[in-house]
C-alpha positions in Angstrom: 51.8 13.3 5.1 49.9 13.8 2.0 46.7 11.4 1.8 46.5 8.3 -0.3 44.6 8.6 -3.2 42.4 5.4 -2.8 41.6 6.9 0.6 39.8 9.9 -0.6 36.3 8.0 -1.5 34.6 8.5 1.3 31.6 9.6 0.4 28.5 8.3 -1.5 27.4 11.2 -4.0 23.7 11.0 -5.5 23.2 14.0 -7.9 19.5 14.5 -9.6 17.6 10.9 -8.2 14.2 11.1 -10.1 13.0 8.0 -8.9 9.0 7.9 -7.8 8.0 11.5 -6.4 12.0 12.5 -5.9 12.7 16.0 -7.3 16.2 16.0 -8.6 17.7 15.4 -5.0 21.5 15.6 -4.4 23.2 14.1 -0.8 26.2 13.0 0.0 26.5 10.3 2.5 29.3 9.4 4.4 30.9 5.6 4.0 31.6 3.8 6.9 29.2 5.4 8.9 25.5 5.2 10.1 22.8 7.1 8.2 19.3 7.3 8.7 16.8 8.7 6.9 13.7 10.2 8.3 10.8 12.1 6.8 6.7 11.1 6.7 5.4 8.4 5.0 5.6 8.6 1.0 8.3 11.2 1.6 10.8 9.1 -0.7 12.7 7.8 1.7 12.4 4.2 0.5 12.5 5.9 -3.3 16.3 7.3 -2.7 17.7 4.4 -0.5 16.3 1.5 -2.0 15.2 1.9 -5.5 18.3 4.4 -6.3 21.2 3.7 -4.3 20.4 -0.1 -3.7 19.1 -0.7 -7.1 22.3 0.6 -8.9 24.5 -1.0 -6.9 22.8 -4.4 -7.8 22.7 -3.8 -11.3 26.4 -2.9 -11.1 27.5 -6.1 -9.9 25.1 -7.9 -12.1 26.9 -6.7 -15.0 29.9 -8.2 -13.8 28.8 -11.8 -14.7 28.4 -13.3 -18.1 25.4 -12.9 -20.6 24.9 -16.6 -20.0 24.2 -16.1 -15.8 22.7 -13.1 -16.3 20.4 -14.6 -18.5 18.9 -16.6 -15.2 18.7 -13.1 -13.2 16.3 -10.8 -12.5 16.8 -7.7 -15.1 16.8 -4.4 -13.5 16.7 -1.1 -15.1 19.3 1.8 -14.4 17.5 3.8 -11.6 16.3 7.6 -12.7 19.5 9.3 -11.6 22.0 11.7 -13.1 25.4 10.4 -11.3 26.1 7.8 -8.5 29.9 7.9 -7.0 31.4 5.9 -4.8 29.0 3.1 -4.3 29.9 -0.2 -2.8 28.3 -3.8 -2.6 24.8 -3.3 -1.1 23.5 -6.3 1.0 19.5 -5.5 1.3 17.9 -6.5 4.7 14.3 -5.7 3.7 11.0 -6.6 5.5 9.7 -8.7 3.1 7.8 -11.7 4.2 10.2 -14.9 3.6 8.2 -17.3 0.9 5.7 -19.3 2.5 6.4 -22.2 0.8 5.1 -24.9 2.4 8.2 -26.9 3.0 10.7 -23.8 3.8 11.2 -23.5 7.7 13.4 -21.3 10.1 16.0 -24.5 9.8 15.9 -24.4 6.1 16.2 -21.0 5.4 19.1 -20.4 7.6 21.5 -23.4 6.7 21.1 -24.4 10.4 19.3 -27.8 9.4 21.6 -28.7 6.5 24.7 -28.1 9.3 22.1 -30.7 11.6 21.8 -33.3 8.8 25.9 -33.7 8.4 25.9 -34.1 11.9 23.2 -36.7 11.8 25.2 -38.1 8.9 28.1 -38.4 10.6 27.2 -39.0 14.3 24.0 -40.5 14.1 23.3 -44.3 15.5 21.9 -46.2 13.7 23.9 -44.7 10.7 21.2 -44.0 8.3 22.9 -42.7 5.5 24.4 -39.5 3.7 22.9 -35.7 4.8 20.1 -36.4 2.6 18.6 -39.2 4.6 17.3 -36.6 7.0 16.1 -34.0 4.8 12.3 -33.8 4.4 12.6 -32.0 1.0 14.4 -35.4 -0.7 12.5 -38.7 -1.3 14.0 -42.0 -1.6 14.3 -42.9 -5.0 15.1 -46.2 -6.3 16.5 -47.0 -9.6 17.6 -50.4 -11.9 17.9 -50.7 -15.6 20.5 -49.7 -18.0 22.2 -46.2 -18.5 23.4 -45.5 -22.2 26.2 -43.4 -22.9 26.8 -41.8 -26.2 30.4 -41.9 -27.4 32.6 -40.9 -30.2 32.0 -42.7 -33.5 28.3 -43.3 -33.0 29.5 -46.0 -30.4 27.2 -46.3 -27.4 28.1 -47.4 -24.0 25.8 -49.5 -21.7 26.1 -49.8 -18.2 24.1 -52.1 -16.0 23.0 -50.6 -12.9 21.4 -52.5 -10.6 19.1 -51.5 -7.7 20.5 -48.0 -7.0 19.1 -46.5 -3.9 19.4 -42.6 -3.5 18.1 -41.9 0.4 16.1 -39.3 1.1 14.6 -38.2 4.2 11.0 -37.1 3.2 7.9 -39.0 4.5 6.3 -40.7 1.6 2.9 -40.4 3.0 2.7 -36.5 3.5 5.4 -35.8 1.3 7.6 -33.9 3.8 4.5 -31.0 4.7 4.2 -32.8 8.1 0.1 -32.7 7.2 -2.3 -34.5 5.1 -5.1 -33.1 3.5 -8.1 -34.6 3.9 -11.1 -33.1 1.4 -15.1 -33.1 2.0 -16.6 -33.9 -1.5 -19.7 -32.2 -0.3 -17.6 -29.2 -1.1 -16.5 -30.0 -4.8 -20.2 -31.1 -6.0 -23.7 -31.1 -5.5 -24.5 -34.7 -5.8 -28.5 -33.9 -7.0 -27.2 -32.6 -10.1 -25.3 -34.2 -13.1 -22.2 -32.4 -14.7 -24.2 -30.6 -17.1 -26.2 -29.1 -14.6 -23.8 -27.3 -12.8 -22.8 -29.8 -9.9 -19.1 -28.6 -9.9 -18.8 -26.1 -7.3 -14.8 -26.1 -7.6 -13.6 -22.4 -8.6 -12.8 -22.3 -12.4 -14.2 -25.9 -12.9 -17.0 -24.4 -15.6 -18.6 -27.1 -18.5 -18.3 -24.0 -20.5 -14.2 -24.3 -21.5 -11.7 -27.0 -21.4 -12.9 -28.9 -18.4 -16.7 -29.8 -20.0 -14.9 -30.9 -23.2 -13.1 -33.3 -21.1 -16.0 -34.7 -18.9 -17.9 -34.8 -21.9 -16.0 -36.2 -24.2 -13.8 -38.9 -21.8 -16.5 -41.7 -21.8 -16.5 -42.6 -18.2 -20.0 -41.3 -17.3 -22.8 -40.1 -18.3 -22.6 -35.7 -17.8 -26.0 -35.7 -17.8 -26.7 -38.3 -14.9 -26.7 -37.1 -11.6 -23.6 -37.6 -9.5 -25.4 -38.9 -6.9 -26.4 -42.2 -9.0 -23.2 -42.7 -10.4 -21.7 -46.4 -9.7 -18.8 -47.1 -7.8 -16.6 -47.4 -11.0 -18.0 -43.9 -12.3 -17.6 -42.1 -9.2 -14.0 -43.5 -8.5 -13.2 -42.2 -12.4 -14.7 -38.8 -11.5 -13.1 -38.1 -8.4 -9.7 -40.4 -8.4 -8.9 -41.5 -11.8 -4.8 -40.9 -12.4 -3.4 -38.9 -15.3 -4.6 -40.7 -18.7 -4.3 -39.6 -22.0 -7.6 -39.1 -24.0 -8.6 -38.1 -27.6 -11.2 -35.8 -27.8 -12.5 -34.2 -31.5 -9.2 -35.3 -33.0 -7.6 -33.1 -30.1 -5.0 -35.2 -27.7 -6.0 -34.4 -23.9 -5.1 -35.4 -20.4 -8.0 -36.7 -18.2 -7.4 -36.5 -14.4 -9.8 -37.3 -11.4 -10.9 -34.1 -9.3 -8.8 -35.0 -6.2 -5.5 -35.5 -8.1 -6.4 -32.2 -9.9 -7.1 -30.1 -6.9 -3.9 -31.5 -5.2 -1.9 -30.5 -8.2 -3.8 -26.9 -8.4 -4.6 -25.8 -5.0 -2.9 -27.7 -2.2 0.9 -27.4 -3.5 0.3 -24.0 -3.2 0.3 -21.6 -0.3 -3.0 -20.6 0.9 -1.9 -17.2 1.9 -1.0 -16.2 -1.6 -4.2 -17.7 -3.2 -7.2 -15.2 -4.4 -9.9 -14.9 -1.7 -12.4 -16.9 -3.6 -10.0 -20.0 -4.0 -8.6 -19.3 -0.1 -12.5 -19.6 0.8 -12.9 -22.9 -1.2 -9.8 -24.7 0.0 -10.7 -24.0 3.7 -14.2 -24.9 3.3 -13.1 -28.0 1.6 -10.0 -29.3 2.6 -9.3 -29.8 6.5 -5.2 -30.6 7.3 -4.4 -33.1 9.7 -1.0 -34.0 11.4 0.3 -36.9 9.3 -0.5 -40.2 11.5 3.0 -41.6 9.7 5.6 -39.1 11.2 3.5 -37.3 13.6 4.2 -34.1 12.1 8.3 -34.1 12.0 8.3 -34.8 7.9 10.8 -37.6 8.1 11.0 -41.5 7.3 11.1 -44.1 10.2 14.9 -44.5 9.6 15.7 -41.0 9.9 13.8 -40.6 13.2 15.2 -43.7 14.4 18.8 -42.5 14.4 20.1 -40.1 17.3 22.8 -38.6 18.6 22.6 -38.6 22.8 19.1 -39.9 23.0 17.6 -37.5 20.4 16.3 -37.4 16.7 16.9 -34.6 14.4 12.8 -33.9 14.6 13.7 -33.2 19.0 16.5 -30.7 18.2 14.2 -28.9 15.6 11.4 -28.7 17.9 13.3 -27.2 20.8 13.4 -23.5 21.5 16.7 -22.4 19.7 18.3 -20.7 23.1 18.0 -24.6 24.5 19.3 -26.1 21.3 22.5 -24.1 21.8 23.1 -25.4 25.0 22.6 -28.9 23.8 25.2 -28.2 20.9 27.6 -26.7 23.5 27.4 -29.7 25.4 28.3 -31.8 22.4 32.3 -32.9 22.9 32.8 -35.0 19.5 36.7 -33.7 18.1 35.6 -35.8 14.7 33.0 -33.0 14.1 34.5 -29.9 15.5 34.4 -27.5 12.7 30.7 -28.2 12.1 30.0 -27.6 16.0 31.7 -24.5 16.2 29.7 -23.3 13.2 26.3 -24.3 14.8 27.7 -22.6 18.0 28.0 -19.3 15.9 24.5 -19.4 14.1 22.9 -20.4 17.3 24.2 -17.6 19.6 23.3 -15.1 16.5 19.7 -16.2 16.8 20.1 -15.3 20.7 21.8 -12.2 20.0 19.5 -11.0 17.7 16.6 -12.0 19.9 15.2 -14.5 17.9 16.1 -17.5 20.6 12.6 -18.0 21.4 11.9 -19.7 17.6 12.6 -23.3 17.1 14.3 -24.4 13.4 10.9 -26.5 12.5 9.0 -23.1 12.5 7.2 -22.5 9.3 9.3 -19.8 7.4 5.6 -18.1 6.5 4.5 -18.1 10.0 7.3 -15.3 11.0 6.4 -11.4 11.2 8.2 -8.9 8.9 10.4 -8.0 11.7 11.1 -11.7 12.5 11.9 -12.3 8.9 13.7 -9.3 8.5 15.9 -10.2 11.7 16.3 -13.7 10.4 18.0 -12.7 7.4 20.4 -10.5 9.5 21.5 -13.5 10.9 23.9 -14.6 8.1 25.4 -11.1 8.0 26.2 -10.9 11.8 29.6 -13.4 12.1 30.4 -12.6 8.3 33.7 -11.5 7.6 32.7 -9.1 4.7 33.9 -5.2 5.2 33.2 -1.8 3.3 30.1 -3.1 2.4 27.0 -0.8 2.4 23.9 -2.3 4.4 20.8 -1.4 3.6 18.1 -1.7 6.2 14.3 -1.1 6.2 12.9 0.1 9.6 14.6 -2.7 11.4 12.7 -2.1 14.8 9.5 -3.2 13.3 7.9 -5.9 15.9 10.2 -5.4 18.3 9.6 -4.3 22.1 11.5 -0.7 23.1 13.6 -3.5 25.4 14.5 -5.1 22.1 15.3 -2.0 20.3 18.6 -1.6 22.7 20.2 -5.4 21.4 19.2 -4.1 17.6 20.5 -1.0 17.8 24.1 -2.4 19.4 24.0 -4.9 16.3 24.3 -1.9 14.1 26.6 -0.2 15.1 28.9 -3.6 15.4 28.1 -3.5 11.4 29.2 0.1 11.7 32.5 -0.7 13.3 33.2 -3.5 11.3 34.1 -0.5 8.5 30.9 -1.2 6.6 28.1 1.6 6.2 25.0 1.2 6.7 22.2 2.6 5.8 18.6 2.4 7.5 14.9 4.1 6.8 13.7 4.3 10.6 10.7 6.2 12.3 11.7 5.5 15.7 13.8 8.0 18.0 15.4 5.4 19.6 17.1 4.7 16.7 17.1 7.8 15.1 19.8 9.5 18.0 22.1 6.7 17.6 22.8 8.0 13.9 26.2 9.5 12.6 24.0 11.0 9.6 20.7 12.0 9.0 19.4 12.8 6.1 15.6 14.1 6.4 12.8 14.0 3.6 10.1 15.7 3.3 8.3 18.1 3.6 5.2 16.2 2.9 4.2 13.0 1.1 3.9 11.8 -2.1 3.9 14.8 -4.8 4.2 17.1 -1.9 7.5 15.3 -0.5 10.6 13.9 -2.6 13.0 16.8 -1.3 15.8 16.9 1.0 15.0 18.9 3.8 17.7 18.3 6.5 21.0 16.8 6.6 23.5 16.8 9.5 23.4 15.8 13.0 20.9 14.3 15.4 21.5 17.2 17.2 20.8 19.5 14.0 17.4 18.0 13.5 16.6 18.3 16.8 17.1 21.8 16.3 15.7 22.2 12.3 12.0 23.1 11.9 10.9 19.9 9.9 8.3 17.9 10.7 10.8 15.0 12.5 13.1 17.8 14.2 9.5 18.9 15.5 8.6 15.3 16.5 11.7 14.1 17.7 11.1 14.8 21.5 7.2 14.1 21.2 6.3 11.8 24.7 2.5 10.7 25.0 1.0 11.1 28.0 -1.1 9.1 29.9 -4.9 9.3 29.5 -6.8 11.6 32.3 -10.1 9.1 31.8 -10.7 5.6 30.1 -13.5 3.9 29.1 -15.8 1.7 30.4 -16.1 -2.2 29.0 -19.4 -2.7 27.5 -18.8 -6.6 27.8 -15.7 -9.4 27.5 -14.6 -11.8 25.1 -13.7 -14.9 27.2 -10.3 -16.8 26.4 -10.1 -20.1 28.0 -7.3 -22.1 28.0 -5.5 -20.9 25.0 -2.5 -23.3 24.1 -1.5 -22.2 20.5 2.5 -22.3 20.5 4.1 -21.0 23.7 0.8 -19.8 25.6 0.4 -21.8 28.9 -3.1 -22.8 29.1 -4.0 -19.3 29.4 -7.4 -17.4 30.3 -7.8 -14.1 29.7 -11.1 -11.8 29.3 -10.3 -9.6 26.5 -12.9 -6.2 27.7 -15.3 -4.7 24.5 -16.1 -1.3 23.7 -13.1 0.4 24.3 -9.1 0.3 22.7 -7.4 -2.5 24.5 -3.4 -3.1 23.7 -2.0 -6.3 23.7 1.5 -5.8 24.5 4.7 -8.0 25.6 8.4 -8.6 24.4 8.6 -9.9 21.0 7.6 -13.8 20.8 6.1 -13.3 24.2 2.7 -15.1 22.3 0.6 -11.6 21.5 0.0 -13.2 17.9 -0.4 -16.7 19.0 -3.2 -15.7 21.3 -5.0 -13.6 18.5 -4.4 -15.7 16.0 -5.1 -19.1 18.0 -8.0 -17.8 20.1 -9.7 -14.8 19.0 -9.3 -14.7 15.2 -12.1 -16.3 13.3 -15.0 -15.9 15.6 -18.3 -14.0 14.5 -17.7 -10.5 13.9 -13.8 -10.4 14.2 -11.8 -8.7 11.3 -8.3 -8.7 11.8 -6.2 -6.9 9.7 -2.7 -7.7 9.6 1.1 -6.9 7.9 0.7 -9.4 5.0 1.6 -8.1 1.4 -1.2 -7.0 -1.0 -1.7 -9.5 -3.7 -1.7 -7.4 -6.6 -0.3 -7.0 -10.6 1.2 -3.4 -11.5 -2.3 -3.1 -13.1 -3.5 -2.9 -9.5 -3.8 0.4 -7.5 -6.1 1.8 -4.6 -8.9 2.3 -6.9 -9.6 -1.3 -7.9 -8.2 -2.5 -4.9 -10.9 -0.7 -2.6 -13.7 -1.1 -5.0 -13.9 2.7 -5.3 -13.5 2.6 -9.3 -17.0 0.7 -9.7 -19.3 3.6 -8.8 -17.1 6.2 -10.4 -17.3 3.9 -13.6 -20.8 3.8 -13.1 -21.1 7.3 -13.1 -19.1 7.9 -15.9 -21.4 5.5 -17.8 -24.5 6.7 -16.7 -23.5 10.9 -17.3 -22.4 9.6 -21.0 -25.2 7.0 -21.8 -22.8 4.1 -22.1 -21.3 1.1 -20.9 -19.1 0.9 -17.8 -16.7 -1.5 -19.3 -15.3 1.1 -21.1 -13.9 3.3 -18.1 -11.7 0.0 -17.1 -8.3 0.3 -18.3 -8.5 -3.6 -17.9 -11.1 -4.2 -20.4 -13.1 -2.4 -23.4 -11.4 0.9 -22.8 -8.2 0.1 -22.9 -5.4 1.6 -25.4 -4.9 -1.2 -27.5 -1.5 -0.4 -28.4 -0.3 -1.1 -24.6 -3.5 -3.1 -23.5 -3.9 -0.3 -21.1 -0.7 -0.9 -19.2 0.1 2.9 -20.2 3.9 1.8 -21.1 5.1 -0.6 -23.8 7.8 -3.1 -22.4 10.6 -4.1 -24.9 12.5 -7.1 -24.0 16.2 -7.5 -25.0 17.2 -10.5 -23.5 19.8 -10.5 -21.0 19.9 -6.7 -20.8 17.7 -4.8 -18.8 13.6 -4.5 -20.1 13.0 -1.0 -21.6 9.7 0.6 -20.3 8.9 3.6 -22.5 5.2 5.4 -21.7 3.1 4.6 -24.8 2.7 7.0 -28.0 -0.7 6.6 -28.6 -2.2 7.3 -25.7 0.7 9.0 -23.6 0.9 6.7 -20.7 -3.0 7.7 -19.7 -4.0 3.7 -20.5 -7.1 4.3 -22.2 -8.3 4.7 -26.1 -8.9 8.3 -27.3 -12.8 7.8 -27.7 -13.1 7.0 -24.0 -11.0 10.2 -23.1 -13.6 12.3 -24.8 -16.7 11.0 -22.1 -16.5 13.7 -19.3 -17.9 13.9 -15.7 -17.8 17.3 -14.2 -15.8 18.5 -17.2 -12.7 15.7 -16.0 -12.1 12.6 -18.3 -11.3 8.9 -16.7 -7.7 9.2 -17.1 -7.8 13.1 -15.0 -9.7 11.4 -11.9 -7.6 8.3 -11.7 -4.3 11.3 -11.8 -6.0 12.9 -8.4 -4.9 12.2 -5.1 -7.2 11.1 -2.6 -7.8 14.5 -1.2 -8.6 16.0 -4.7 -10.8 13.3 -5.5 -12.9 13.4 -2.1 -13.8 17.2 -3.3 -14.2 16.7 -6.9 -16.7 13.9 -5.9 -18.7 15.5 -3.1 -21.0 17.8 -5.1 -22.2 18.9 -8.3 -22.4 16.5 -11.7 -19.4 14.6 -10.2 -21.2 13.7 -7.2 -20.9 10.0 -6.1 -21.8 9.0 -2.7 -20.7 5.6 -2.9 -17.2 6.5 -3.8 -16.8 9.2 -1.5 -17.2 7.3 1.3 -14.5 5.1 0.4 -12.2 8.3 -0.2 -13.4 9.6 3.3 -12.3 6.4 4.8 -8.7 6.6 2.4 -8.3 10.2 4.0 -9.0 8.9 7.5 -6.2 6.3 7.9 -3.5 9.1 6.5 -4.0 8.2 2.9 -4.9 11.3 1.3 -1.5 11.8 -0.6 -1.8 9.0 -2.8 -2.9 9.2 -6.0 -5.6 6.8 -7.0 -4.4 5.3 -10.0 -0.6 4.7 -8.4 0.4 1.2 -8.9 0.1 -1.0 -5.6 3.5 -2.4 -5.9 4.5 1.2 -5.4 3.3 1.7 -2.0 5.1 0.9 1.3 4.8 -1.6 4.0 2.6 0.8 6.3 0.9 2.0 3.4 -0.4 -1.0 2.3 -1.8 -2.2 5.6 -3.8 1.1 6.0 -4.9 0.8 2.7 -6.3 -2.6 4.1 -7.4 -0.8 7.1 -9.6 1.4 5.2 -10.9 -1.3 2.9 -12.0 -3.5 5.8 -13.4 -0.7 7.9 -16.3 -1.1 5.4 -16.6 -4.7 6.8 -19.8 -5.6 9.0 -17.1 -6.5 11.9 -17.5 -5.6 15.6 -14.5 -6.5 16.5 -11.0 -4.8 15.1 -7.5 -6.4 15.3 -5.1 -4.5 14.4 -1.5 -5.7 14.2 1.1 -3.1 14.8 -1.0 -0.7 13.1 2.0 2.1 13.8 4.3 0.5 11.2 6.1 2.6 8.8 4.2 5.5 10.3 6.4 9.0 11.2 5.7 10.3 14.9 3.7 13.5 13.3 1.5 10.8 12.1 0.9 8.4 15.3 -0.9 11.0 16.6 -3.3 10.7 13.7 -3.9 7.1 14.0 -4.6 7.1 17.6 -7.5 9.7 16.5 -8.6 7.1 13.9 -8.4 4.3 16.3 -10.5 6.9 19.2 -13.1 7.3 16.3 -13.7 3.7 15.7 -14.1 3.3 19.4 -16.5 5.7 19.6 -18.7 4.4 16.5 -19.5 1.6 18.9 -16.7 -1.3 17.8 -14.3 -2.6 20.0 -10.7 -2.4 18.7 -8.0 -4.5 20.2 -4.3 -3.5 19.0 -1.1 -5.4 19.0 1.4 -2.8 19.8 4.9 -1.8 20.9 4.9 1.8 20.5 4.6 3.7 23.8 2.0 6.5 22.1 -0.4 3.4 22.1 -0.1 2.0 25.0 -0.5 5.3 26.7 -3.5 6.3 24.9 -5.4 2.7 25.4 -8.2 2.0 27.8 -6.9 -1.1 28.8 -3.6 -3.1 28.3 -3.0 -6.8 28.6 1.1 -7.5 28.8 2.1 -10.9 28.1 5.7 -12.3 29.2 7.7 -12.4 31.5 10.2 -13.6 28.2 10.1 -15.2 24.9 9.5 -18.5 23.7 8.8 -20.7 26.8 9.9 -18.3 29.0 6.5 -16.0 27.8 3.0 -17.3 27.5 1.6 -15.8 30.7 -0.3 -12.3 31.1 2.0 -10.6 33.4 -0.3 -7.6 33.9 -3.9 -6.7 32.8 -5.4 -3.1 34.1 -5.2 0.5 33.0 -1.9 2.0 31.2 -1.4 4.5 34.8 -1.8 1.3 36.8 1.1 -0.7 34.7 3.1 2.6 35.0 2.6 2.9 39.2 3.5 -1.0 39.5 6.6 -0.9 36.8 6.5 -4.7 37.7 7.1 -5.9 34.0 9.3 -4.9 31.5 6.7 -3.1 29.5 5.9 -1.0 32.6 9.4 0.0 33.2 9.3 1.5 29.5 6.5 3.0 29.6 7.1 4.9 32.8 10.4 5.9 31.5 8.7 7.0 28.1 5.9 9.2 29.5 8.0 10.7 32.0 10.7 11.3 29.7 
């Protein structure tokens, strides 16, 4: 029987992919199968999967919309690839942290809150109003007056609207954020000085610019009088005056008091996304307290008064989702049956994916990268869509070995429904379930970008690639462990799910915190250890930076290099900055010219004047050790380390930074590579290299093996050992068994997640943990070291 032509399209064909470091890569990926992409960090996996296959799929889908709709969507350029065939709709489930909007919670991010609001608008007693009456994002609005409607022939129809009330659930005191801010006035100004003498200590509030013009011209107070001598009215005008139109030197301006101005410009934004000096000011000047009116629930008194079976909507959102699922199951109300079925499916999906320990009121910005990725997966689990391509970026991040099995089952479920599943992954447990493996390499950066193996997992094991050789690596327990030089005492820790926990964290050694996802590891660190003197926390948060930022600017490496160039040539250091005086005037130091084409993709073409080098031609004539600044920025860390070590180019300050970058396994990165092109693991290691220079005594690392290839884990362990041997204490939150086996001391939290966790279930050496096998971690570690 001949095959129907429609059934012959069973491959995704990629020909000549050249995105980032890919070298004319051509591959054939089987559809409706699970394909895992492996290779060392920086070998080109994300460039092939996300920036070529998924990006082109999304671009083609966007093109099916009208030009009007496309105008509201991000414009996507066509990836650098000769040909792509057999693409299907791509659904990307990546590790990006959820937007840390203070109003965003697990409930609002997953539609659970929207469904509960409908439930309360139907069943809640007393009846309050429509679903918006239970939303902390909607304020109550009242309107009265006349509404005019223009009709044909210039007629105007007038309707009298009498006291229309649009009910919302937002607590008016905290505006739905659950906390109110109190501002420490001493952090805003020095009252012994006048405004003209620089009394204001708020970042960006200089008397030289617009603020100075407004304060001098408003006439509400004397800018030469010390603030401490202001009358009550003058002080109120300076601090609290609402927006008022004023005229200064014939220009219309708006005057706003300092407190409302700070609330508008700083407090309405996410603290984590602020620049370091502004974040330091906010943390110094502003204290956040639970809102006294709504007790942190974010809702109005009316919304909180409405109950179903004795519970209001805030009570339900505060419950652990696994308990909430039980509560919904017991609710027998035929009038809202479809709604209850939807909620049940949603909560079961949370439990199935290993997030049953969360609560719906948990702020979305506090989820780890792995938790955020699994939360995004929830909406796809029950989906009726088939024949789509799911693209996952290391879905096992943040998962205990016990939970990886569950994640593997979910990936297989998605495949078995008839979908193509593409996974970028380093963990051998997930690589082993693949139907097809594509291994990229052989190295990283310019040393990678080629397909070194395609085939089955068995074939990969037999191949001589880096991944093949390390696939069956098993760490062994240390023969001897270090002795503690002291302890960090934690007493009565009760952040999130911790049960009044007491523990002594040993110092002077490598201590690993383990436990299933949600057992309380991050709560222990963030609530009781971070913030102490000498403690440096290096987490997985994204690096804030534009496409002009690169490893050289981020690490401070560029400053000594610029000074060395300036000294060698007798000119100003600013000439050697592509963001300052040395920038090519045609492209403003960007190296490329961006041409906006409305709804079409923005065209990015190399600048013809500087040929993409970012600097003026005159600047490139200055050299250091025979190389100009553009050539130095094009070097890899390893090349630059050699170049800046001796001779005329010898720059000890820059060399120290390069040593640290090489230490954390980033020797292949080029100094001028934009930060926006770095993978998650590379960003974290860049942070580690930068913060190793700090005067910290205790380093806390949050899953440093994220994004690390099996072969690189060994290098990481060597780095951690060097840190400890240099007299530092290292605490690592980690699920990777190789790191556990290498530890001097293990603190295991559990036994489960959420309210089933939050207790210390084991503390001792890895050998004792394996011998006891009394916890989930102990069982998996024992199986790993004996396997």
